[in-house]
N, C-alpha and C positions, 0 to 999 in steps of 0.2 A: 560333526563338530567343525564349525566354520570360524575363520579369523574374523573378528569384529572390531570396529572402532570403539574404543573405550571412552568413557566420560568421567567427569569428576566424581560421579557416584561410585565409580570403581576405584577411587583413590585408596580406600582402606585395603582392598584386595591387593593393589599394587605394592603398598608398603609392607603388607604381611608377607608377600612373596619375596620382596627384597630382604626382609629380616631373616626369612628362612634360609636365604643363600648367603647370610653373613655380610650383606651390603649395608645394613642399617636402614632405618625407615626413610630418612632423607625427604620428609614431607615437603619442606620448603622447595627443594629442587623439583620434585614431582609436580607440584602446583605450577611452577614455571613451564615445565615441559608440556603440561596439558594446555597452558595458555598460548604457547607459541608453536606447538607442534601437533602431530597426530599420534596418539597412543593406540596401539593395536594389541590384541591379545586373544588367547584361546581359553575358554572356560574349562576348568578341570572336569573330566568325565565323571568323577565321583561326586560332583556338586560342591566340593570344598574349595572355593576361591578360584584363582587363575592357575592354569597350567603353564602358560608362557606369555611373555610380553616383548614388545619392541617399540621404539619411538622413532618417528621420522620428523625432522625439522627441515623445511624447505627455505633456501635462501635465493631470492630472486627467481629467475627462470632457468638457471643453469646449474645450480648445485644444491646439495642437501647433506644432512648428517644423520646417521643412524646410531642408536644407542639403546641402553637399558635392555639388552638381550638377556632375559632371565627365563629359566625353566625350573619348575618345582622338582626337587630331588626324585620324587617317586615317579616322575615321567621322563627322567633323563634317558638319552640314547634311544628315543623313539621318534626322532626326526621333527620334534615340535618347533625347536628354535629355527631350523631351516625352513620349515613351513611358514612361520610368521615372517621371517626375513625375506623370503621370496615374494610374499604378499607386499611387503614394504617396498621392495625394489620395483615391483610392478607399479605401485603408486608413484614412485619417483620418476618413472618413464626414462627420458633421455638425459636426466640430470647426472652430473658427476656426483657420486656418493662417497663420502669419507666416513671413517669410524676409527675409534681407538680400541684395540683388541688386546686382551690378555693372552698368554700362551695357550690357555685352555680353549679360547675361542678362535684362534687363528686358523686351524684346519677347516672349520666350517666356512669361514669367510673366503678362504682360498678356493674352496669348491664352488663358491658363488661368484668367483671372478675377481675378487679383490686382490690387490698387490700391495706389499709392504713398501712404503716410500720413506719411512723415518721411524724414529723411536722417541718416546716421551717417558721420562722418569718422573713418577709421582712421588715427591719427597715431602716428608713431614718432620716437624720438630719445633721447639721453642726458638723463635727468632731472637738472636742476640745482637743484631745490628743496631745502628743508630739512625734516627730520621735524618733525611738529607736537608730539609728546609728549602728544597728547590722546586717543590710542587705546591699546589694549593687545592683546597676543597672545591669540587665542581659545583656550579650553580645551574639553575634551570636554563639560563642563557647559553650555557656551554653545550647543551644537548645537541643542537643542530650542528655545530662544528665537530662534535665527536662523531656523529653519524656520517658527516662528509669525510672525515679522516678515515674512518673505518671502511667506507666504500672505496676510497683510494687504495688502501692497503689490501683489501680482500677482493676487489674488483667484482663485487656482488652486493646485493641489497640485504643488509641485516637490520634495517631500521626497526621493524616490529619488535625484535629482540632487544636492541639497544635502548629503545624508549622505555623499556621496563626496568632499566638499571636503577634509577633513583628509588624506586619502591623495593626492588629486590636486594640491592646491596646495602650494607651497613656503613660503608665508607667508599666514596667515589672521589678520585683526585685527577687533576690534569697538570700537565707540564707545558709551559709556554716558551716559545722562541720567537723573537722579533714580532711580538704582539699577536701571534697565532698559536693555536693549540698544536703542539708537536707530538704529544703522547697523552694517553689516558690509562687509568687502571681502576679496578674495583676490588673490594674485599667483602665476602659474604659468609655468614655462618652456615655450617653444615654439621649439625649435631654438636659434638664437643670440640670441634676444631674450626679454623678459619681458612677459607679458600681465597687465595690471591689470584684473581682473574676476572676479566681479561687484563693483560698488560700489553699495550701497543705503544711502541716508541721508535725513534729513529736509530738509536744505537744502544749498546749495552750500558753505558753510563746513565742514560735516561731511564732505562729499565730498572737499574739498581736504585735510582732515586725514587721512582714510583713505588717499587716493592718495599723499600725501607720505610717510606712514609705511610704505606698501607698496613704494614705488618707490625709496627711498634705499638706498645701500649695496651695490648689485649690480655696478656697473661695466659693465653691458651695456645696450643700448637697450631702452626699454620701449615697449609699444604700448597706446594708449588709444583705445577705440572710443567716440567722443563724439557724442551727439545734438547736431545743430547748433543746436537751440533753447536749449541750455545755453551761451549765448554767453559768459557770465562765466567759466565753467569752461574753455571752449575757449581763451579769451584767456589765462587763467592758465597752462594747459598749454603753449601756444606760447611764452609768455614764459619758461618754465622748460625750454626745449629740446626739447619733444616737438612738433615742428612740421612734420614731413614726412608728409603724409597722402594718402589717396585716398578718394573718396566711395563709399558704399553706400546704396542706397535701401532703406528699411524698407517692406515690402509686406505686405498682408494680404488674405486671401480668406475670405469667409463671414461677415463681421461686423466688429465693433469689438473691438480688443484689450482684454481685461479689465484692471482694476486701475488704479492711480495711477502712470502712467509717469513723472510728474515726479520721482518718488523713485528711479528707476533712472538712475544716472549713467554707469555702464558696464555692458554685459551680461556674463554669464559668459564668453561668447565669441559672435561673430556667428553661429556655427553653432547656438547654443542659446538665444539671446535673453536 
């Protein structure tokens, strides 16, 4: 049984595995991961779907993100997740690799050389805040400046991912200062809730403005994946109804994450950083 590169033909098996682990189907998200990343898996020995999966998304020549580490319950504790993860790390080569880990997954990643460098609280709830009026809807002409701003903040090339935002997101907004884009953010549907991410801004006031304008008017719960070091923003989100959360550890292998992480207020999604 060898680890193999999966294709879109394997999407139903991926969503079936995710549903079986209570992650939800998340087909919209899986399709993006197939488009921008490399999806790997092990076929189940009994012939029934996939036994395990992992996704690798490369950014430029120096960094990558791993995600969607899933194993079928009937194959737990047989080393399959570690096997697929080691294959993914081999593919990543010398890149710095990051991931978000639940408490259940942390021991595996620590054995593979990952270190915890931060914590993200994934919070959900009906947003009760008001729109700021300080942002505007993004246009096609804004995409190049967004890519340039993102490269400045992350110090790596995420252009292939960002150029898919207009098709992937249901709402995309920018904030301008002195005639230049100073921040951007997006909102996308994931099942019965709305994910707010990414949000990149110069400071917490800009982040609140973007989140407020992205999160209002939907009538469904929103999800904010908030770095716990952003205490002011976390307190604001909880005061506005987004207060039911669970923790994820931000873990890194191979070096220090590049860029200015203080300007990243919510990730694109935890699967993509």
